[in-house]
C-alpha positions, 0 to 999 in steps of 0.5 A: 500500500503506497497510497492512503485515502482518508476523508477530507473532514478527518484531515481538518479535524486532525489539524484542529486537534493538533492546534488544541494539543499544542505543546502536549502529546497527541496520539490517536487512532483513525479508522480509514472511513472515519471523520475523526480520530480517537484520542485520550487513550492511555498506552494500554488502551491504545495497544488494545485498540490496535490489536482489535483494529489492525487497520487503524492508523496511528496519528501523532504529533511531533511532541517528544512524549507522543513520539516516544509512545509511538516508537514503543508500539509494535511496528508492523510493516503494514501499519500506517502512521500519520505524523502531524508536522509543523514546518519552520513557518508554523504551518501544520501538515500531515505526513503518512508513512509506514515503518519497513525494516527500521526505515520510513516509507512514505505513503501518498496521502489522498483526501476524498 
């Protein structure tokens, strides 16, 4: 899978959540057909939801605690991650990738 399609409404809500969580860890799960991601899960709940929903997409921001939690999760080669990135001008964007053999493989993110 080198392409991921998500709802445009979901992308807007993810960016809105990133603004709400500014400076705090944001880690959530997005179902491919959902309009919003599920947040507020503790690490055990997150792992249980991932086990129950293997197609769920992990959404996270670039805050250190969020990145540490995501790094601690079992990295399956078909798992897709959406990182909320902020460029040097403060503009937020979404970057999708998979982790294959310890490396990031970019996944094209398509909005519908």
